[in-house]
N, C-alpha and C positions, 0 to 999 in steps of 0.2 A: 752284659750286666745289664739288665734291663731295674727301672722306676717300679719298687712295689714295693705297697703298705715299709716292712717291717726293713728294707736294707733304707731308706729313705727313715723311720721312725727311730734307727738307729743312731742315721749319719745324725739327725737333730740333736741328738739326746745328746751325741757324745762335742758336736763342736754349733752348738745352734747360735754363739757367737756369731756366725762372720753373717747371718740374717738379722745385725741390726738395722744391717740400713731401712729397715720397714718392716712393719708387721702388718701388712697386707703380702711382703711377700711370704712367709708362712701361710698364709690365710690361706694361699692361690694356689700353693701345694700340697697343704690337708684335703681342698676338694677339689683337687687330680687324682689323690690319693682316696677319696670316699667310694670311684666310683670301681675303685683297683681289690679285687679279692683275691682269690687263690688261681684267679688265670685269669685271659686276659678281658677287657672289659672293651668291647668288641663298638662300642656304642662312639670309643675314645676315637674311634677310624673311619673311613670316607667309605663308604660303597658310592657302586656309578651313577646313583642318578644324586647322591650331594654332593657329585663334583662337575659344576657346571661344564666344561669340555667335554665328558663322557657320555655326561646322560642327551647333550645336541645330539652327537655322532651315534650315538647306539640307535636314539630314533629316527636316522636315515633311512628308509625304505628299501629294500635293492631294487635293479630294474628302470631305473631314474635320475643315471646319471648327469649331469650339467658340462661332464668336460667331453671338448670335441679335441683332437689334436691338426693340427694343423700342417700337414702332408707336402704339401707346401711351403713350408716354410724348412721341410727337412734337408740339412745338408752332411755330408763328413769333416768334421775337422783333425785332422790326426788322428782318424779312424774310432774315434770320439762322436755321433750321432748326435746330431742335436736337434730340435725339431720345438714349435710351443703348443702350447696347450690351454685352447678359451673355457673359461668355465661362463656360457652361453649365458649364464639369470645373470650374473652382474658386470660385465665385459673383460673381471682381470683377467690379465695374462701371465703366462708359467710358462721357466725355462726347463723342457725334459733333456738331461741327459745323458743315453745310455752308454755303455764299455761293456766292452767283449775284455776279459781280461785272461792274463795266463795264469796257466794253473786250473781252468773249466772251473770258471765263474763268470758270474754277469752284475752288474750293477747299477744302478737306475739314482739318478736321481733330481729332484724336483725344485725348485722354486720361484719365487716370486720374480719379472722378470724385473720390474723396478718398484723396490720391494719399498717404504717409508723410512725405514732401515735397515741395518743389516738383520738377517734373520740366524737361530745361531749354530754356530755347524762344528761340532762333536771336535776338538784337538785330541793330540796325543792317546786316544785308543789303540790309531791304526801307527804299523812301526816304522809305517812306510809306504807312500802313494803307491798302490797297486799297480802294477809293471800292465801296461793296457797295450793290450792286441788289437784289429783291426776290423774291424768289419767290413763284410764287403755288402754293397746294395743288391737286393735280386730285384724283382716284380716287382712295380709299384704300380697302384690305380686309385682310383680316386677317394678310396675306400681303407686298400689296404697297403701296406710297406713291409716286405720281408729283406730282412737280412741273412747274414750267417757268415760264421768265422771257421776256418775248415771246414774239415768233415761232420764234424759234431755238432757245436754251437746255434745256436740259431732263435733269429724269434718273427712271429707274427706279430707285426701293431698294427692294428684298428680304428683308425677316423673316430666314428660317428655313434655310438657313446665312445671314448680314449680307452683303448684295451690292448695289455701286450699277454700275449701268450709266447712262452717259453720253451723252446725246445730240443735234446739232448740224445743223439744217434737217432734223431726223424721218433722222439717220444714227446708228447706233451712232459713235462713236470710238473711246471707253474704257470698259474691266467692270473694277469695282472689286475684290479678290477673288472674285473668279469661280471661281478654283484651286481656295481653303479654305484660301490660305498665309497668310492673316496674323495675328500673334503680335500680344502686347503685353503683356512680362513685368515684373507689375506689380510696385514697390518693394516689398520683404518684410522683415520682421524676421530675422538668422540663426539654422539651427537650433539645437540643440547633441543633445551625442550624451550627456549623461549629466542625469537628468531630476534634480531638486532633492533636499541632501538634510536639508536638515535641515525640523521639521515646521511653523516659516512657512510656509515655501514648499508643505508640501508642499497646507494649509492653503489658500495661496493660490489653490496648481493646482487643488485640489477648486471653489471658488468659481469660478474664472472659466473652468472644464469644457472645451468643447469648442475655447476659444478659446487657452486657453494647454497642449491636446495638441496645437495645430498645430504649437507650437513645439520641441516636441523629437522626435526621429527615431531612430531603430536607425544601428547602424554602416553597413550596406545602400546607408541614402539617406543620408547621407555621403559616402559615399565615390564615389556619383553622382554626386552637385551638384561632389565638388571632381574627376573625369573630363571632365567638363562645360565647368569655368571659370565656371562660375557665381559661386561665393564665395571664389578668390584662383584666380592663375594662374600658369606660369612661361616665357616661353622663353628657354630657354639659359640662362642665368644670372641673366636678370633675370626679380623676383619681379612681382607687380600685385595688393596688396592686396586690391580690387574693396572696397570698405569700404561701398557702399553695395546689394553686389548687384547680380544679376543685371537686367538694367533696358532692354535690347535690343527693337526696335522693328521689326516689318518686315509688309509688304504685295505683293501680285501684284494686276501691270499688263498687261491684255492690249489690244494694240491689230488689235480685227477686221479686216482688210481692208487688210492692211497685210505688206509685207513686206522695207522698209528701215528700222535707225534708227539714231541718229546721235548725235552729244555724249555725257556726259560723261566728258572729259579729265580728268586728262592720262594719255595711254596709247600706247607708242612703237606703234600696231595700224593696220592699216586706218578710213581714212570710212566705213566702213559697220560697227553694229557687226557683229561674230560673235558665233555661236552658244557661249555656254558648258558647254554637253551635254558631259559625262565631258570638262569642263576645267573650269580654275581660272575664279571668279565676274572682271568688274569690281571693283578696288575702288578709291575712292578712302579715299585716308592721305597726305595730305604727309607728301613722305619723301624726303630727301636719299643719293637713286641715282647709284654710280659708274656710268659710262660702261656706262649703260642699254641692254638686252635690245630689240630690236624681235622683231615678231609678240608681242608681251604683251600680257596684261594687267595687268600690276603696276605697283602703284600706281607716281607719280608726284609730281612738285613742287608739285602745284597739282589743289582740284576744285571739278571747277562739276558742282552737279546736275540738270542738267536734259539729258535726253531729245529729243530729235526724234522723228520717225516721218515718213513723205512716202512718200504714189504719188500718182498721175499724179491723182488727183482735188481732191488736199488734203495741207496739213501738219497736224499735231497735235503738242502739246510739252507735256509734265510737269515738273514742277520740283519735287522733295522738299526740303524747307526745313531740314537739319539737317546741324551742322555736326561729327558725330561718328566715327566712324571706319565708314565704307558699303562693304558689299562688294552684285553684280547682277548677278544669272544671266538670262541669256537664252536663248531654245528658240525654233527655228521650229515652225512647225503650220499643218497645211488639216486645217481644223476641218467638219466635217459641219453643216450650217446646225442639225439638226435637235436639237445639244448647244446651242443656243442661246435655249430653248427659247423663252417666250411674247416674245424679242427677234428671233426670226427674221425678222418683218415690216420690220426698222429696215436692214440686212442690205445693204448691193446684194450683187450674182453672183448664179450660179449656186450649187448646192449643195455644193461645196465651197468655203472661203471661208478663203484664208491669211491668219493671223495671228501677231504676236510677242507671245512670254510674257516679262512679266520678272516677276525676284522682287528687290523692295528689303527693307536689311536693314541699318540700322543697331545700333552696337551703347550708345545711347541716346538720350536729350530723349521727344521726341511726336511722333507721324508731323503734318508740317503739307506738304499736298502744294497743288502749283497744277495745272489741265489746262487747258494753253492751247489755243482752239481755231481756231484762225489764219481765216480757212480756206488762207492763202497763206501763203509762208515769209515777207517781208515783214509778214507781218500777225503770223507767231508773235514777230521780231525786234521791234517797238512794244509787243508784250504783253509777253514779258520784258522788256523795257525799264522799262515803265513799274512794276514790281514793285522790281528791284534798281536802274534808274538807268540812265540814257543815259550812255554814252562819255564821254569828257573830250574837249576842244578839242584837245590839243596844239600846243606850238608848232611853227611853220614848223622850225628847228633838230633837232627830231626826229624828222624824215624823212628828215632828208638821210643821211650817210652816218657809220657811226660805226667810228673804231679805237680795239681794245683789246688788250692781252693782259695775265698773268701774267707780270712785268710790267714797265713800263717803268721802269728801274734806278732814274733823279735825273735831274736838272732840265736836263739838260747834251745825254740822252736824250730827255725830252719837245721837246725846243728841236730835237736835229736830225733827228725824225720829222717834226715842224711844215714842217721846212725842206724835207726831202724830195718832201713834196703839192706843194708848191710848186712845186721845182724840174722835175720828174714831170708840173707841170699837171692834175694829180686833184685831184677838191675833197672834201673831209670838211670835216664842223662839228663833231668831238666827239674827240678825245680821253679816254682813261677811265688809271684808277691802280687798280690792284688790292692788295691786302692787303699790301704792300712800301712800300707810303709810308705807312704810318701810324708812329705810334711804337709796338712792340714789340707790336703787334694791338692797341692802345689805341685805337677809333674815335674819329673828329673831333678826331685830331694826324698831329705830320707827324712825318718822321725828319728829327731835326737836320742829319745830315752828307748824304742823298741831297738832300734838299727844304730846305732852307737857307730861301728866301726861296719862299713857297707865293704868295703873294698877286702880287709884280713874274711870275713864272712863267704866274700866271693871268690876269693883266691884261696877257700877249704876247702870250697866245692871243687871248684877245678883241678887241687891237689887230686884227686882221683877221679878225671877226667871230665866229671860232671858241667853241668853249665847252668846258670840261670837267668831265668823271663825277667823282670819287671812290666805293668803296668803304663803306658803313656798315651793318654787321651788327647785332642784336638781341643778340647776346651782347656780357657785359661782363665785360672783366676784373676777378676778383678782386682787387682791387692801394689800400688804403686812401690810396695814392699818386696815385690815375687818378680825375680830380674825377668824371667817371660815374658811374663806381663808389662814389664815397665818398658825393657826392648821394644818388644811388635806394637804395644804402643807410639813410643817413636816414634818409629818409620813409618807406623799409620801402616801394618800390616792386619788389622781386624775388617773384619764384613761389615759394611753399614748397614742403616736399618734405611727402610723408606723415606725415611727425610733427613738420610745422609748424617746420624750421627755412628756412634760406636754402638753394630749393635750388642744388646747385651739378655743374655739366655740364662734361665738355672739349671744347672747340673751339680755330680756330685761336687765338688766348690764351695755351691751358693749364686750369684750373679758371678758371670761368664763369660768372657768374647771368645770369636773363633776367628783363626788366621786364617785369613783366605787362600788355601793351599791349591788352587786355580792361577796363582802367580807362582813364576818360576822363580823369583827372587826370593820370595816369600819359603819357597820349598826349600830354594837353597840356603835362606838361615833357618829353618826348620832342624837338614840334613845338617849342619853345621853345629848344631844341641847334642848330634850323638856321640861326639867324642870325649873321652876322656878330662881332659885339661875342662871344658866346654858344663860337662853331666858332670857333674861334683859325689865323689863315690863309687863312681864307675870303672869298668874294666872291659875289655876286649873279648870275657870269656862273658858280660852279661848280654842279654837281645832283647826284644822289644814284646809287646803283645797292643798294639790298637783296638782298644772298644772303645764302643762310643757314638762310629766315626761316622755313619748316618748324614747329619750327624742327629746325636739323643739333645733333644731339649725338652725340659722335664716342662717350661710353662707353654712351649709351643701350640700352635696347632697339627694333634697330633702326633703331638711329644714330638718334635725336630722344626729346624726353622724357617721363619714365616718365607711363601717364594718371592717375598717382592722386597725381599732382601738385594741388597747393594754389591755386588762382585766387581773386579776392575775390567772393562772392557767398556763398562755401560751394561754388564749383563746383569740379568732378575736369581735371583738360586733358584725358581722355575728351570732358568735354561737346564744350567748344572747341577740339578740334587745330585741322580744317580750315582752320578763320573766323583765329586766332593774328597766319598770315602778311599777311591783311584786314589787319588793326590795324598791324601795322607799316608795310607801306605806305600807311596812310594817314595817318597819328603824320607820317610822314614826309613829304609831301605836304602835309599840311596845313603844314608847320611852314615849308615853301619857298613857301605860297601868304601866309603869317604875315610872312613876311621880311621882303618888302615892301608891309606894308599892304593888299596882295591886287589890289595892281592886275599883278604881275603871273606871267602861268601857271608851275606846278607843271613838273620830269621827272622821276621815278625812276621808274626797272625795278627789279622786284620778280622772283625766283624762285618765290613759294611765292602761292598767290592764291588765292578765291573766288569766288564770286556775286558780285557787286556789284563785285570790283578793277577794273572798266572805269572806274569815277569815277576811281580815282588814279592812271594810266598805263600805264605798256607792260609786257609778261612777254614771257622767250622759256625756249626747252626746254628749255635746260639744258645738262648736262654730255656730247654730243653726242661724238664720235669723228670722225674721218679717211678717212671709206670713208663707199664709193660709195654703200654701202647708206644708211647715215645721213643721206644727201643725199636722197636717192629718198622716208625716212623724215618727214622733215622738210616733206611738202608734203601729209601727210593731219592728220600732227599741226599744226601752223598752222590746218590749214582746219576743224578737229577745235574749237580753240578760238574762234578766230574766229565759225563758229556760236554756239554758245557766251554771247555777250553779251559777249566781251574783243575785242575787232577788231584792236587796238595787238602784235600781235605778231610773231615772229621768230625762227629758227635763227641757231646763232654758224659763222658764214660760214670756209670751212674744216673747222669739227670742232674742238672743242675739246682733244680728245687727241691723239695722235700728231699721227701729220707730213702732210699730204697730198700728193703727187705733182700737179706744176707743172699736167695733164687737169685733175684733180679740183679743184683749190684756184680755175684758172680756172670752171670750168664751176657750180662754188656760189657765183662773183661773180655768174656769169650770174644765177641761178638768185633768190639775195640781194634786187639789184639789183628784184624782181617780188613781194617782201614786202614788209608792213607797217614792220615795226621790221630795219630793216639796219647786221647790226652784222660782222665780224671778231671774234675772241676768240680765244686762244691760251691753251695750257697750261704752265706754266713748265720744264716740258722741253723744249719742241718747239721742231724749229730755228724762226729768225723768220723772220715771212712774210712782212713787208709788201711791197705789189704789184712794188717796181723791183729785188726783189732773184731776180725773175726774170727768164728768155727775155727779150727784148725782142719778141718774138711776141707772148708773151702779157702783157707788161704791156699793152703797146698795148690787148688785148682787155681784161684788165680795167677799165683805164684806160676803156674807151669803155661799159661797162659801167658803169658809175657816175659818168659822166655822164648817160646813157641817164636814170640817173632821177633825176638831176637837170634834167631837161629834162623829165621830166613832175612835177614836183613838184607844180605848179597843180593835175592833177589830183584828183593824192592831199591834196593839202590839202584839195581841193573834197570830196570823197569823205568826209573825216573831220567835216569841219565837216557832211555829211549827214549822218554815224552821229548826232555828238552830237544831231542832231534827230529820227532815226526809231529808232535803235539798227540800221538796216542796215550791215552791216561794209563797208566796204573791198574785203576778200579772199573772193569767197565761190565755194564747190561752184560745177557747172557744172549742179546741178540747182533751184538758187536763181533760176538766170537760164531754165532750160528748165526747169517745172514738169511739163509734160505728159510729158518724152521720157524713158520708160527707158532706151533707154541709157545715159543720165547718174547715172542714180540710186547706181551700185557707181561712180565713177569717181573717182579723187585722183589721177592723172597729169599732167593741165593744168585749169586753174580760172581765174574770172573775177577781176581788177579791176573793181571794178564793176561796169555796164552794159555799158562799151565797150569790153574789150580783153579777149581770149582771148589765154594764156601756157598754153605748154607749153616747162617746161624742160628740160634737155639729164637726165641724170640714167644715164647711163649709160655707164662706160665706152669707148675708141673707139666711137661710133658713130659711121653714116656714113650714118643714116636714120633717121628718126622718123615714127612717126603718128600721126594727127591728126585727132581727129574735132571737124566744122562741123553742133553743129547748123543743123535746117532751120527748116521749119513748125509752126505751134502754137507759136508767140513772142512773147514779150510788145513787141509793138511799138512802139523808141522818139519816136515824134511818138505814137501817142496812146495809151502808157503804158495798153492790156487786149493779150488776148493773141486774140491773129489768124493768121489762116490765110495767109500769103504766104511770096513769097522770102526766102529769111535772106543775104543777101551777105556774103562776110569778106572784107575785106583782110588782103594783107603788110605789115606794117609796117616792112621793107626794102627788099621790092622793086614793092610797091602794087599785084601780082596780083593779080585778082579773085575767087572762089571762091563757088560755093554752097551752101549745105550744103540739106538733111542729107545731109554725104558722109566718109566715110573717107579722108583723105588719105596719101601717102607723102610725104616730105620729105625731100630729100638733104639733108647736113649738114654742117657744116666746121665747124672752132675758135670760129669769128667769128658763125656763127650759131646763133640764140634764136629759136625758132618763135616769133612775136607776128601777132597779127590785131584788123583793128580790125574792127567791126563795123557792118556797113553801116544808116544809118539813125546814123550817133554824128557827136559833132564832142566832141575831145577839145584840153582849153586845154594850150599850150604852151611855153616860154622856153628856145630852142631856143642862146643865148651862153652863153659857158663864163668861170665866175667859182669864184672859190677854195673859197666855201660861200655857205649860200643868203640868207645878209644882206645880201652883197655884191648879190646879184641881184635886189633886193626895186623895184628903180624900172627893171627891164628891160623891154623890150615884149617883148607877146606874138604868139605863132604859132595860128592853128582853124587846123587840122584835122579837114577835114569828109569825114568816109568815109557814102557817099548809099547809102540802100534803092533796094532797085527800084520803088517813085515817086517817085526823083528827091530825094528828103524828107531831113533829118537836122535831130539837135538834140540843146544839150548842153549844160550850166551853167559857167560858173564864182564861184566865192567867193573872197576875197581879204581883208583885213584888214590890222592892225601887220605880224602874224608872232607875237606874242609877251607882249603884255599881254591882263587883262579887256575895255575898251575897247569889242570888236563888243556886252559883255553894253549894254553905251549905246548899240547901235546904228551904234557905228562899223564897217564894213563893206560890202562893196560885192558884191550874188549878185543874176548875169547868168544869163539864159537868150537862148541865139544859136539859133535856127530859120529853120535850108535848108527853103526849099518855092517852090516855082513859078518856082525861078532867080532866088529872091529869102532871103541874108540878112539876118534883121532880129537887131538886138539889144535884150532889152528888159528892166526892170529890177524882177527877184521882189523886191525890199526896198522897196517909193518911201517909207516913215521913217526909214530909213537914211542914215547920213548919210559920205563917209568917202572927202576927196584921194588919188589917188595920184597917180605922176607916170607910169606905165607904161599906155603905149597901144601899139596893133595893128599891129605889122611887117608880117605876112602871112597872106594865107587862104591854103591851101591846099585846091584842091576835088579829092577821087579819087572816081571812074565817072561823072563826067560824057560821057555821048555825045559831044558833038561842041565844039570852041571855040566863045566867043561870037561878037559882032561888036565890041564894047562892054564895057567894063564903069565903073559908075560907083556914089559914093557921094553919099550922101547923110546932112547927118550932122545931128545937134539943132536947131541953126538954119534946118536946110532947105534949106544950098547946098549945091549938087551939084558934084561933081566926077571928072573921068576920071582913070581908074587904071591905069597900068602890072600888064601881065598875060602870062603863057606857058602856052601849051597844049602837053603831049608826048605822044609816042607808046601812050604807060602809061595816057590819059585820065583824065591830073593839071593842075589847072587852079591856078596858081599867081600869085595876086594878089600888087603886091607894094608895099607901106610904107602901106596906107589912113591911116595916121598919123594914125589921131585916137583919144582918153581909155578907156582899157577902161572907166570907170567912168559913158560917155554912149549916151543912144539913137542907132543911126545903121540907116540899109539899103544894100548894099550891091546893085545890081542889074545881071544879065549878061544883055544883048540880041541 
């Protein structure tokens, strides 16, 4: 939820008493609101030329870098290269550390040798210090130093100007500071306008000589620094005191041979990143943005400073570990190979080489960057996960359908909605409560009039196998009678302002304070509040939604916290801003785990995020609008976040703001059913839009979309297990599965779910046809897991029609149509029986859907466990592979050491694309018993084998003769 006219007006109307501290509070809020109509007011958010550090760094011209590497200082310590880098203009000395890392990665850190005070280095994002390999130094001259690790990774470091070239397999993949845009603003003392006046000071000045002279400046110098925002800055009415002065860091990175870049979410923009020449840079700064613009590089709710570059030969990645506000410029270029100098021999291609140039600028911290060498997309996901952590394994219910709005009014409303789902035979797993369920926006409380019996309400929901989620935001109402505020205040847990007083901002409760979640003790305190004993009215079936955790501060600059606010350890908020929401998310998830002594998996949805958030739960794309353009934009937004390491992602079905028409809502359900996080949500002022409130024709289509989601839950659950082991996201751009097919590189209107399903949602009003691209040769074989040149078959999930790629097909569509194709060579595990929620289908039988490739083969996996505990970490799970080859379906145990008893059995096997009907189908069970099976063969060349009736955990073989 974001600040908007109608929401705040309603809040003031209902809770105006909270503003009794002063009329100026209300006036200030209304001033903010006056600029906000039915879309984002861009004037409330900075552009680069309104941000001093961005403006200063962006005006640096290429080709005049003052930085020089001192090769005489180079030394290896425990395999790490250390050397000094000198700013020849200022005389400031920097230290560079270059690491060769295991798993084909390189790390570069640059910091001051002797800073006036420590500079912020981001903690807690890396799951551990990466395992260091050893460089072997090679050729060294006055101007060049070379090194390598093994036969694959190597570097060439040029002394003046400083430049680093990184190679893999003898090919140049990344150039560092080749354009000379590096800038490291050293910490310094502020210059004085007037020289010292008394004699003692004059004597001291003479004794200190030049060093003292540097502390004095004339008026023109001071004015220049003010204009550049080096020592103070004002945006609208908000003043930033900048007590530490300028501290920005910047570096340029070039990707030779590449034309497509991806990642650095969150932006409402295309999947393939655009050039920012003559436009705003991409901005990473977590902000509460109301009904965001599309086709924009504006900052949104989360930030992941991970960029991927891809071409038909290789995928590489760059991870910029910095939690401060960051801007990224991108330009495309065609460079003459003569510009590469001695690197010319390491670049493939003709004389002209395409390249993507990037310029990264952060307000504070150090330069800490990781280069991920790939070379394939799956390798990048694994490498990044080894740094920031594997995605967590969600409970099964979290993958079902979620019903939410701001707000369900009371317990009777909740009961009615729950019953209506059953009445209309629509499954769902979770019902959500927004801020109005609380006692005056005091989180972890209940409105005693509207929700007098919260435990009974939750138990009634849970009796049907369902769950509930309540919103818990990080702003705490300033009220000494409110237990959370009183405890936090007494323990000095709140962030402080620049004057060292308790920071006060305005959010939904009115005057609010914000816990300092960067502190471990504060996170532990917050986590303890998740227990039913301390969260009054909660149960173990209640889960959590962290909203507004950018953090949102209605009366703050850009609707967030002042940068000169103070955190523990002497750090300013500017240093930690982008990681604040990550810490809120983490503390909440850890609290849910602790409340069951580590037995149950958590579910926490967060709006703000950073690198590493994948370890703690789901996120969503924020406050979108009920417009076709926002439905269309949800696809590249989800894909961008997914490939940036956070796979549990979705968009509000129907759009949060405004009222969707019937067709739009129906199409959004069809699209949302094929996204990882599947939740409908709506604004307080929108019309009620539960599925049964629409014409029966549309309700039926929505019902089918949701049921299709539940049928595919075994596949989704398997994909999330694989993600938790490998980092490979369930929702993938086409190029991830077809890395050599250049037609897929900018494709964002269709995507893959796993390696088996291609989905092309309908995102245009009144569509009667849609174009779908079906990739073909040079694909990764489903059976052999290698890139092979073979015919690729695709089968429509609704009609079983076979098509052969590569081809562009035009399909006629109606309201009931969702173009979904199963890839030839794949096996999908499904559950076809309709249940009210996922937990009621835990013991239901499976159907295997086998789509044959050109060789008549297919392969797939199934993962299952109890769906909610951490017992799978103790080996209590099932992980099986099904392979169809030479007319035999064989089930094999992929985890022999695991042990889990499942009640589910194999009910049906559907083989699609079988050229002729067999005469006989037989089952050989684990014990060696053989039995004949019933089957049917259709004109669509589909064989249906009925009731093998063998437990899904057993080895078996089904033979066609």
